[in-house]
C-alpha positions, 0 to 999 in steps of 0.5 A: 815728292819735294817742293822748291819755292822759287823767288825772283830777286834782282840783287842776290846778295840783298835777297840772301840778307833779307831771307836770312833775317827771316830765319833761312840760311844759305846752303849753296849757290847754283847755276854759276852763282845766279841761284842761292839755295836756302833752307830752314823751312819745310821746303828749300827756297831758291832765290833766282837772279832775274833782271827787271824787265825780263819776260816772265811769260809771253808779253809779261815783264818782270817788275820788282816794284810792289806787285800782287800775286795769288801765291805768297809766303807765310813765315811762322815765327816764335816772336812776331815783334822780333821777327818784324823788326829784323825783317824791316831792318833787312829791307821789308816794307810793313804793310799792316799793323800786327793783327790778333786772331783766335789762331795767333798774330799776323802782319803783312809785308812786302819783301825788298823785291815787291813780293808779299810776305806774311809773318805769323805767330801761332797761338797755342793750338794754332789753326786747330782753333779754327778747324772745321770738323 
């Protein structure tokens, strides 16, 4: 099985620039250039060009202001501070200070399209530090 992660964006070039700054790279364009397929993580990421105000479902209009969804992306990076600087330079809004945990460090962001994104730097042992036996 394979999973595709689909992220709605209202400006495809800005989306490519932002997600490239997080370490993904453009593989190809699909559907007459309306979709950018990006790789560099464990799953392919598709940036889907969608107009603000277009419907996401019955009576639900798409918005690119900051919004909440129960699904978000965590990018595991080697150097949180460097990745954070690149993300902010590419248009992210930093929403928290980096926080330290037994398993590593994390900072929360909003991408340029209002989606929640976390950057994580795992400590040696990572989530094994908090695993329940």
